[in-house]
DRENMAR-768522 format. One record per residue (C-alpha): x, y, z; residue in one letter. Coordinates in steps of 0.2 Angstrom, whole numbers, padded with zeros to 4 digits, always signed. Example, Ala and Ser with C-alpha at 12.3 -4.5 7.8 and 13.67 -1.06 7.14 Angstrom:
REM residues 2
+0062-0022+0039a+0068-0005+0036s
This chain:
REM residues 72
-0030+0032-0051m-0036+0015-0056e-0033+0001-0043p-0018-0010-0047f-0011-0026-0041t+0007-0029-0035i+0015-0045-0031t+0029-0047-0018i+0036-0064-0012n+0022-0073-0023e+0008-0064-0014v-0004-0052-0023d-0009-0036-0015y-0023-0025-0022q-0019-0007-0021v-0031+0008-0022s-0030+0026-0019l-0039+0030-0002h-0037+0049-0003s-0028+0061-0014g-0022+0073+0000f-0014+0066+0010p-0010+0053-0002r-0015+0037+0006l-0017+0019-0001f-0028+0004+0004d-0019-0012+0003i-0030-0028+0003v-0030-0046-0001n-0038-0061+0007k-0028-0060+0023n-0025-0041+0025i-0033-0024+0025n-0021-0009+0028y-0021+0009+0024t-0003+0016+0022i+0004+0033+0018g+0021+0041+0016k+0028+0054+0028t+0036+0070+0022d+0053+0062+0026a+0049+0049+0013g+0045+0034+0025n+0030+0023+0022w+0020+0021+0038v+0004+0011+0043y-0011+0023+0045i-0024+0009+0050k-0026-0010+0049h-0038-0023+0054e-0032-0031+0070p-0033-0049+0062s-0022-0043+0047s-0006-0052+0043a+0010-0042+0043v+0014-0034+0027i+0031-0030+0019p+0028-0011+0021l+0044-0005+0013e+0043-0017-0002q+0025-0012-0005i+0029+0006-0004g+0043+0005-0016a+0031-0004-0028a+0018+0009-0026i+0031+0023-0030d+0037+0013-0045d+0019+0012-0051h+0014+0030-0048v+0029+0037-0056f+0028+0025-0071e+0012+0033-0076d
């Protein structure tokens, strides 16, 4: 999967696949560095992040990833 950009609330986030199994995604921009994943129950969760990272809209980012992944 090629990296892609999503925009939420006028903020761009670069998304790339961190691992295929379990499926984890790296989310980065100039203020954040997160790895997120989806539980078996379908909830998006933080896996790791840099302590200085700004808070991200996790559910909105997760929904945008879902839209992009299932669009392909």
